[in-house]
C-alpha positions in Angstrom: -105.3 -68.8 101.3 -106.2 -65.6 99.5 -109.5 -64.4 97.9 -108.7 -66.2 94.7 -108.1 -69.5 96.5 -104.3 -69.5 96.1 -102.2 -70.9 99.0 -99.7 -68.5 100.5 -97.0 -68.6 103.1 -95.2 -65.8 105.0 -92.7 -64.1 102.7 -89.0 -64.3 103.5 -87.5 -61.0 104.4 -87.2 -58.8 101.4 -89.5 -60.8 99.3 -93.1 -59.8 99.4 -95.8 -59.6 96.8 -98.8 -57.3 96.5 -100.7 -59.3 99.1 -97.8 -59.2 101.6 -96.9 -62.9 101.1 -94.9 -65.0 98.7 -96.7 -67.7 96.6 -96.1 -71.3 97.5 -93.8 -72.9 94.9 -94.0 -76.5 93.6 -90.9 -77.3 95.6 -92.6 -76.0 98.8 -95.5 -78.4 98.1 -93.2 -81.3 97.4 -91.4 -80.8 100.7 -94.7 -80.5 102.5 -95.9 -83.8 101.0 -92.7 -85.5 101.9 -93.1 -84.4 105.5 -96.5 -86.0 105.5 -95.1 -89.3 104.0 -96.6 -88.7 100.6 -94.4 -89.4 97.6 -94.7 -86.4 95.2 -92.4 -84.7 92.7 -92.7 -81.3 91.1 -93.6 -81.4 87.4 -91.2 -79.5 85.3 -93.1 -77.5 82.6 -92.5 -78.7 79.1 -90.6 -76.2 76.9 -92.8 -74.4 74.4 -93.2 -76.0 71.0 -91.3 -74.4 68.1 -93.5 -72.3 65.8 -93.6 -73.8 62.4 -95.2 -72.6 59.2 -98.3 -74.6 58.2 -98.0 -76.8 55.1 -99.5 -75.3 52.0 -102.7 -76.7 50.7 -102.2 -79.4 48.1 -100.3 -82.7 47.9 -98.0 -83.9 50.7 -95.7 -86.3 49.1 -97.3 -88.9 47.0 -99.7 -90.4 49.5 -101.4 -87.6 51.4 -103.2 -84.3 50.8 -103.6 -81.2 52.9 -106.8 -79.3 52.3 -108.2 -76.3 54.2 -111.7 -75.7 55.4 -113.2 -72.3 54.3 -113.4 -70.1 57.4 -112.4 -73.1 59.4 -115.8 -74.9 59.1 -116.5 -78.3 57.4 -119.9 -79.2 56.2 -121.2 -82.8 56.4 -120.9 -83.1 52.6 -117.3 -81.9 52.7 -116.5 -84.5 55.4 -118.0 -87.2 53.3 -115.9 -86.0 50.3 -112.7 -86.7 52.2 -113.4 -90.4 52.0 -112.2 -92.9 51.2 -108.9 -92.4 53.1 -106.6 -94.4 55.3 -106.8 -91.7 57.9 -108.2 -88.2 58.2 -106.3 -85.9 60.5 -107.5 -82.4 61.6 -104.7 -79.8 61.8 -104.2 -76.7 64.0 -104.4 -74.6 60.8 -108.1 -75.2 60.1 -107.3 -77.9 57.7 -107.4 -81.7 57.1 -104.7 -84.1 56.1 -106.1 -86.9 54.0 -103.7 -89.9 54.3 -103.7 -92.4 51.5 -105.0 -90.0 48.8 -103.1 -88.9 45.7 -103.2 -85.5 44.0 -105.7 -86.9 41.4 -108.4 -86.3 44.0 -107.7 -82.6 44.4 -110.2 -81.5 41.7 -112.9 -83.6 43.4 -112.1 -81.9 46.8 -112.0 -78.5 45.2 -115.4 -79.1 43.7 -116.7 -79.9 47.2 -115.7 -76.4 48.3 -112.4 -77.2 50.1 -109.3 -75.1 49.6 -106.8 -77.3 47.7 -104.1 -74.9 46.5 -102.1 -72.1 48.2 -103.2 -69.6 45.5 -106.9 -69.9 46.4 -108.1 -66.4 47.6 -109.9 -68.1 50.5 -106.5 -69.4 51.9 -105.7 -67.3 54.9 -109.2 -66.0 55.4 -110.6 -66.6 58.9 -113.6 -65.5 60.9 -115.1 -65.8 64.4 -118.5 -67.5 64.9 -120.4 -64.2 64.3 -124.2 -64.0 64.3 -126.4 -65.9 65.1 -123.9 -68.2 66.9 -122.5 -65.5 69.2 -124.7 -63.1 71.2 -121.9 -60.5 71.4 -121.4 -60.3 67.6 -122.6 -57.3 65.7 -122.8 -59.0 62.3 -123.0 -62.3 60.5 -119.3 -62.1 59.6 -119.2 -65.5 57.9 -121.9 -64.3 55.4 -120.1 -61.0 55.0 -116.6 -62.4 54.6 -114.9 -61.8 51.3 -111.5 -63.0 50.3 -110.2 -60.2 48.1 -107.5 -61.4 45.8 -105.3 -63.2 48.3 -102.2 -61.9 50.0 -102.0 -61.1 53.7 -104.1 -63.2 56.1 -107.4 -61.5 57.0 -109.7 -62.1 59.9 -113.4 -61.1 60.2 -114.5 -60.3 63.8 -118.0 -59.7 65.0 -116.9 -57.5 67.9 -113.8 -56.0 69.4 -112.8 -59.2 71.2 -111.5 -60.6 67.8 -111.9 -64.2 68.8 -109.7 -66.6 66.8 -107.5 -63.9 65.2 -104.1 -64.8 63.8 -101.0 -64.6 65.9 -97.4 -63.6 65.3 -97.5 -62.0 61.9 -99.1 -59.3 59.8 -102.8 -59.7 59.1 -105.8 -57.6 58.0 -108.1 -56.8 60.8 -111.8 -56.5 59.9 -114.2 -55.8 62.8 -117.9 -55.2 62.7 -119.2 -52.0 64.3 -122.6 -51.0 65.7 -123.7 -48.9 62.7 -123.8 -52.0 60.4 -120.4 -51.3 58.8 -116.9 -52.5 59.5 -113.4 -51.2 60.4 -110.8 -52.5 58.0 -107.5 -52.0 59.7 -109.1 -49.2 61.7 -110.7 -47.5 58.6 -114.5 -47.2 58.7 -115.9 -49.2 55.8 -119.5 -49.7 54.7 -120.5 -53.3 54.4 -121.0 -52.9 50.6 -117.4 -51.7 50.2 -115.9 -54.7 52.0 -114.7 -56.6 48.8 -112.7 -53.6 47.5 -111.4 -52.6 51.0 -110.3 -56.1 51.9 -108.6 -56.7 48.5 -106.6 -53.5 48.9 -105.6 -54.3 52.5 -104.5 -57.8 51.7 -102.1 -56.6 49.1 -98.7 -56.0 50.8 -97.1 -52.7 50.2 -93.4 -52.7 49.3 
């Protein structure tokens, strides 16, 4: 066992790692259990799930709605506004599927502050916890977040760790810095200039 607690065995000739031993594989453990009279089988890792685009905010067929939570956070009043419903399902895209609801309820949910259409400027805007929820954050990024005019996704981060930022596609990177301002895609930006800078950065260039 090494300093990290990993079990190791002597490495076969020609196969050594940085610690001078080869890691024990699941098959090695299965064989060891079998010798001890214990029935065990190695678990084959599941293949990665395919990446799929999230559904757009709005109606899903005739009997369900998909609405997004601004900055990924739902208030108690917004949760109550989702009812009545047959089911309420939270999605990995910071949204909610309301099963058993028709598109006639979209104006009501929009009035509750939920994102109900893909053209809403707040669609695609994310933020970390920020101040006061995170001790490492340099700003209250949720209060400072601004949507611009829509376009590329944008994420507001309170520090360089960028917790919760988008993956796998182009996005606008807004990071708080110690002087009270921000970096918008690396460009120093005063807090008061964020609306203009974010709007410009979210507009894709051709």
